[in-house]
FIKEBA-25563 format. One record per residue (C-alpha): x, y, z; residue in three letters. Coordinates in steps of 0.1 Angstrom, whole numbers, padded with zeros to 4 digits, always signed. Layout:
<atoms>
XYZala...
</atoms>
This chain:
<atoms>
+0000+0000-0001met+0015+0033-0011ser+0021+0064+0013glu+0000+0084-0012val-0031+0060-0006asp-0025+0063+0032arg-0028+0101+0031gln-0060+0103+0012arg-0090+0117+0029ala-0113+0092+0045gly-0123+0080+0080phe-0100+0071+0106thr-0116+0051+0136phe-0099+0046+0170ile-0109+0021+0192trp-0094+0016+0228lys-0099-0016+0247ile-0092-0010+0283glu-0079-0038+0309asn-0072-0060+0276phe-0048-0081+0296ser-0083-0093+0314leu-0093-0106+0280phe-0105-0139+0286pro-0078-0156+0258lys-0080-0191+0270leu-0114-0195+0250ser-0117-0191+0214lys-0153-0183+0215gln-0147-0151+0229asn-0151-0121+0203val-0149-0083+0213ile-0168-0059+0191arg-0165-0023+0190ser-0193-0002+0189pro-0212+0003+0157val-0197+0035+0138phe-0209+0053+0110ile-0187+0072+0084ala-0208+0099+0070asp-0181+0108+0046asn-0181+0074+0031leu-0215+0072+0018asn-0229+0072+0054glu-0219+0034+0058ser-0220+0015+0089cys-0191-0004+0103trp-0177-0024+0134cys-0145-0037+0144leu-0140-0073+0158glu-0112-0089+0178leu-0110-0126+0178his-0085-0148+0198pro-0070-0176+0176thr-0052-0195+0197gly-0031-0199+0231phe+0004-0210+0239ser+0014-0220+0273leu+0051-0211+0265glu+0044-0176+0259asn+0012-0166+0274lys+0027-0136+0291asp+0044-0124+0259ala+0020-0131+0231phe-0017-0128+0221ile-0029-0143+0188phe-0056-0122+0173cys-0076-0117+0142leu-0089-0084+0133phe-0120-0086+0111asn-0138-0056+0096ile-0171-0059+0081tyr-0200-0038+0069glu-0232-0039+0085ile-0253-0015+0064gly-0274-0031+0036ala-0255-0002+0010leu-0227-0021-0009ala-0195+0000-0008ile-0158-0010-0019thr-0134+0005+0004leu-0096+0003+0012asp-0086-0001+0049tyr-0055-0003+0068glu-0054-0017+0105leu-0028-0007+0131ser-0018-0007+0168ile-0008+0025+0184leu+0018+0022+0209ser+0041+0042+0229asn+0066+0034+0203gly+0079+0055+0175pro+0050+0047+0153gly+0018+0026+0147pro+0024-0010+0144tyr+0010-0023+0110leu-0013-0054+0108leu-0001-0063+0073thr-0021-0095+0071thr-0054-0106+0087pro-0038-0127+0115arg-0010-0110+0136glu+0012-0120+0165ile+0019-0091+0187phe+0039-0088+0220cys+0015-0073+0247lys+0043-0053+0265arg+0051-0033+0235glu+0016-0023+0226ile-0004-0023+0257leu+0007+0011+0274pro-0016+0016+0304gly-0030-0019+0298asp-0051-0005+0269thr-0050-0018+0233leu-0057+0010+0210thr-0066-0002+0175val-0064+0022+0147gln-0085+0016+0113cys-0081+0042+0085lys-0108+0037+0057met-0110+0053+0020trp-0124+0051-0011his-0103+0032-0036his-0110+0056-0068glu-0132+0085-0054glu-0118+0113-0034gln-0134+0123-0001cys-0140+0159+0002leu-0134+0160+0041lys-0118+0135+0067ser-0137+0119+0094gly-0126+0108+0130phe-0144+0085+0155gly-0132+0073+0189leu-0148+0044+0208ala-0138+0027+0241arg-0145-0007+0255thr-0139-0014+0288arg-0135-0048+0305ile-0146-0046+0341ser-0115-0052+0365ala-0115-0053+0402glu-0083-0046+0416arg-0070-0052+0452lys-0036-0050+0466ser-0023-0056+0500phe+0005-0068+0524ile-0001-0103+0538trp+0018-0107+0571thr+0025-0142+0584ile+0034-0142+0619glu+0055-0171+0634asn+0064-0183+0603phe+0092-0207+0613ser+0068-0226+0636ser+0047-0235+0604leu+0046-0272+0599gln+0038-0295+0569val+0002-0292+0563asn-0005-0260+0583asp-0024-0235+0565met-0025-0197+0567lys-0055-0178+0547ser-0069-0145+0541val-0103-0139+0529ser-0110-0109+0506leu-0144-0097+0497lys-0147-0077+0465leu-0171-0047+0458thr-0191-0072+0436ser-0195-0092+0468asn-0175-0119+0451ser-0154-0138+0476lys-0121-0154+0475phe-0094-0171+0499thr-0058-0172+0493ile-0041-0197+0514thr-0004-0206+0521leu+0006-0238+0531tyr+0036-0266+0533leu+0041-0298+0515ile+0070-0322+0519gly+0087-0338+0551met+0092-0322+0583pro+0124-0299+0586thr+0134-0316+0550tyr+0127-0301+0516asp+0097-0282+0530glu+0081-0260+0502glu+0055-0231+0504ile+0027-0234+0480arg-0004-0212+0474ile-0036-0216+0464lys-0067-0194+0457ile-0103-0206+0464lys-0137-0191+0455gly-0171-0193+0464asn-0186-0227+0456asn-0217-0215+0451glu-0208-0186+0429glu-0230-0188+0395pro-0202-0168+0377leu-0168-0179+0362ala-0138-0156+0368tyr-0106-0149+0352met-0080-0138+0377ile-0046-0126+0376met-0027-0129+0408leu+0008-0116+0415gly+0026-0124+0448ile+0061-0111+0459ser+0082-0116+0490val+0092-0086+0506leu+0125-0082+0525asn+0131-0061+0558val+0132-0029+0537asn+0099-0037+0516gly+0118-0046+0484glu+0109-0073+0464val+0132-0104+0464val+0110-0128+0447tyr+0079-0125+0425his+0054-0147+0409ser+0026-0139+0385lys+0000-0161+0367asp-0033-0159+0350asp-0059-0184+0362leu-0095-0193+0357arg-0121-0200+0383leu-0151-0219+0368cys-0185-0224+0381lys-0185-0247+0411gly-0146-0250+0409glu-0131-0252+0444lys-0098-0240+0439glu-0067-0234+0417gln-0030-0236+0425pro-0006-0207+0424phe+0027-0213+0409pro+0047-0198+0441leu+0072-0226+0449ile+0097-0217+0475leu+0117-0241+0498glu+0111-0230+0537lys+0148-0233+0542lys+0155-0206+0515gln+0137-0180+0538leu+0149-0193+0570ser+0184-0191+0561ser+0181-0154+0553asn+0156-0147+0584lys+0173-0113+0593asp+0167-0100+0557leu+0133-0121+0548leu+0118-0131+0583leu+0122-0100+0604pro+0107-0108+0638asn+0099-0141+0622asp+0074-0126+0600val+0068-0133+0564leu+0056-0103+0543ser+0040-0109+0509leu+0025-0083+0485arg-0003-0095+0469cys-0023-0082+0438val-0054-0095+0427leu-0073-0085+0397val-0107-0101+0388val-0128-0102+0358ser-0158-0123+0348lys-0148-0151+0322leu-0179-0145+0302asn-0168-0117+0279leu-0202-0104+0276gln-0209-0102+0315asp-0173-0085+0320ser-0177-0055+0296ile-0192-0025+0314val-0185+0002+0287leu-0186-0001+0249asn-0198+0036+0235glu-0187+0058+0207ile-0170+0088+0226glu-0165+0113+0199his-0170+0120+0163thr-0157+0147+0140ser-0152+0158+0108tyr-0128+0182+0084gly-0102+0202+0102ser-0115+0192+0136asp-0110+0156+0127ala-0073+0159+0120ala-0067+0178+0150ser-0086+0151+0173asp-0069+0123+0157leu-0035+0138+0163glu-0043+0145+0200ala-0052+0109+0205val-0020+0094+0188ile+0000+0121+0210asn-0015+0108+0239ala-0011+0070+0233thr+0026+0076+0223glu+0034+0097+0252thr+0014+0076+0282leu+0044+0056+0295asp+0068+0084+0289leu+0048+0106+0312lys+0045+0080+0338lys+0083+0075+0341asp+0093+0111+0345glu+0102+0122+0379asn+0090+0090+0393ser+0105+0095+0429ser+0092+0133+0431ser+0058+0120+0421asn+0058+0088+0443ser+0029+0103+0464leu+0008+0111+0437thr+0014+0075+0423asn+0005+0059+0456asp-0026+0080+0458leu-0037+0070+0424lys-0030+0034+0430his-0049+0035+0462leu-0080+0045+0438phe-0072+0019+0414glu-0069-0007+0439asp-0100+0003+0458lys-0081-0008+0491tyr-0099+0004+0521leu-0124+0023+0503ala-0155+0035+0524asp-0178+0050+0500ile-0192+0043+0467asn-0202+0065+0440phe-0232+0049+0423arg-0235+0064+0388val-0264+0052+0369his-0254+0013+0367asn-0219+0016+0378glu-0204+0017+0411val-0169+0034+0417ile-0154+0029+0451pro-0135+0059+0469ala-0123+0069+0502his-0141+0097+0524lys-0110+0111+0539ala-0095+0117+0504ile-0126+0135+0491leu-0131+0155+0522ala-0095+0168+0520ala-0098+0175+0484arg-0135+0192+0482ser-0152+0215+0506ser-0185+0200+0492val-0177+0164+0501phe-0163+0176+0534lys-0198+0194+0542ala-0214+0164+0531met-0197+0139+0555phe-0197+0164+0584asp-0236+0170+0580ala-0262+0145+0589asp-0269+0139+0552met-0278+0104+0537lys-0246+0100+0521glu-0229+0099+0555lys-0251+0071+0566phe-0255+0050+0535ser-0219+0053+0524asn-0232+0059+0489thr-0232+0091+0467ile-0260+0086+0440lys-0252+0106+0409ile-0276+0111+0381glu-0264+0144+0363asp-0232+0127+0353phe-0220+0098+0332lys-0197+0073+0350pro-0168+0085+0325asp-0168+0121+0342thr-0168+0107+0375ile-0142+0085+0369arg-0121+0113+0355arg-0130+0136+0382met-0117+0111+0408leu-0087+0105+0389leu-0078+0143+0395tyr-0090+0143+0430ile-0062+0115+0438tyr-0036+0122+0413ser-0041+0160+0405asp-0039+0152+0369thr-0062+0148+0339leu-0065+0117+0317asp-0039+0119+0287ser-0067+0112+0261asp-0092+0137+0272ile-0109+0154+0244leu-0132+0187+0243trp-0164+0170+0253glu-0147+0151+0283asn-0131+0185+0295ala-0165+0204+0292ser-0184+0176+0311asn-0156+0176+0339leu-0158+0214+0341tyr-0193+0213+0352phe-0184+0185+0377ala-0156+0206+0391ala-0179+0235+0396glu-0205+0211+0413lys-0178+0196+0437tyr-0159+0228+0442ala-0126+0215+0429leu-0110+0249+0419val-0079+0234+0406gly-0096+0211+0381leu-0118+0241+0368lys-0085+0258+0362gln-0069+0228+0344lys-0105+0222+0323cys-0105+0260+0316ser-0069+0258+0301ser-0078+0229+0280phe-0108+0242+0264leu-0088+0274+0256lys-0062+0256+0240val-0086+0234+0220his-0112+0260+0205leu-0122+0256+0169asn-0152+0263+0144leu-0172+0234+0159thr-0169+0242+0195asn-0165+0278+0201val-0201+0285+0205cys-0204+0257+0230glu-0173+0272+0248thr-0191+0305+0250leu-0222+0290+0265ile-0201+0268+0288leu-0181+0300+0299ala-0211+0322+0305asp-0230+0297+0325ile-0199+0290+0349leu-0189+0329+0348ser-0156+0321+0335asp-0146+0354+0321glu-0111+0345+0308asp-0126+0315+0290leu-0152+0338+0277lys-0128+0362+0264asn-0106+0335+0247ser-0135+0322+0229ala-0145+0355+0220phe-0110+0364+0203asn-0113+0333+0183phe-0147+0344+0170val-0131+0379+0162glu-0101+0362+0144lys-0124+0338+0125asn-0156+0361+0123asp-0164+0348+0087lys-0159+0313+0091asp-0175+0312+0125val-0208+0334+0113met-0212+0309+0084asn-0212+0281+0104ser-0244+0260+0114thr-0231+0261+0148glu-0232+0298+0149trp-0268+0298+0132lys-0279+0277+0161glu-0262+0295+0187phe-0281+0329+0179val-0313+0311+0177gln-0310+0297+0213lys-0290+0322+0229asn-0302+0355+0218pro-0290+0376+0247gln-0255+0362+0246leu-0249+0366+0207ser-0263+0400+0213val-0235+0405+0237glu-0209+0388+0215ile-0219+0408+0183leu-0218+0442+0203ser-0184+0435+0214arg-0174+0427+0177leu-0190+0460+0167tyr-0172+0480+0191lys-0137+0468+0185asn-0144+0473+0145val-0155+0507+0154lys-0122+0514+0173lys-0107+0511+0139phe
</atoms>
């Protein structure tokens, strides 16, 4: 395929699949389908992307995933197009899928455990008048718990003795991790781990379990990780952590301070049935013309720099990272945001420290204080999740778009998050264009953000002909007569000065 073909105007669809490592790849029957998207500039045709697992290798299960990407037309209208599929990673460029079936290394192409697929489509012979862009997101549900498991009086453990820790997830699913010894007493005693689910649980689960042995300084000296399947009615699964007791006892000053074994455990759980585990599958954004090009560039740049940003200043950002992990792990969460059909756990102390609204909510005798649930109906789960990310980490998601930022601004206003308001306002100023400038004027007027309002006005003034010939401006004038008069009056006064 020539470079000229790749540069032709068409439609670019980007599909992000979050928590992709939990994709139940042990079963060939699971298929992930993207939301249906419509390419208005390609005869208003409808399309969908599919991701098929094609196999599983025990020797390389941590390194490779075998996938078949299939794109097909859903609409009845027959149309012939050229297309190109690629994976966007944190490397120097996209990883092109040159054949329908490809093998790829997930460590290279899963920044943030998100698979980002790019599909470029264009007419083979006809020339499109404008480019189009669509962004979709699919999220596989993943509940993550991390904790330090301390086993006291470790040296007194005998063969067949068991030490267990029980875990209850937000979904009410229960798991038990058990450590025990096998072998001959005082000779070749080996430490083994197993995980047990609830026998009465009607669902099957895909489980990622990581266990690390920590030394006296809290540093990892041995680590094991595995993907496990816990099927319906299945009692337990062994975990491949095999250590000899004497290995630890011979280094007791380093590994068994005060005769205590410390294990860092990370448990990530998802439903094995893919259709049950997908909690989000929607089109987030669509744009055309010059807006499509800028939106596409923003998403690609965000994907390429995702891991780089995480590595910068890692030592100085340790507190931020720890708090972010606290939110992601849901460890010791004591309050739930119920947003439509989703539940997002959080921590009262952090919410109260960051927001005067939440502090007042928990101080007063409000229902949220006693029910430990904050019910939200005026924002989408994605907006609340982004707001909480800011509360915990003081940062915005790298893949944020204009619509996300505008919704987030309203949430920041409602919950008195001054810093988030400033970040959203700055983002909206930088990303002004012909399509959103009218909406920005309305938002700035509602939220009394004079600085943002002035930036939007300056954009209108510099691009007055293009703005006033746009469909968005005509709708703006009809629906917002008072605000439009204010803008036109300011334009007239500025013209009169010259």
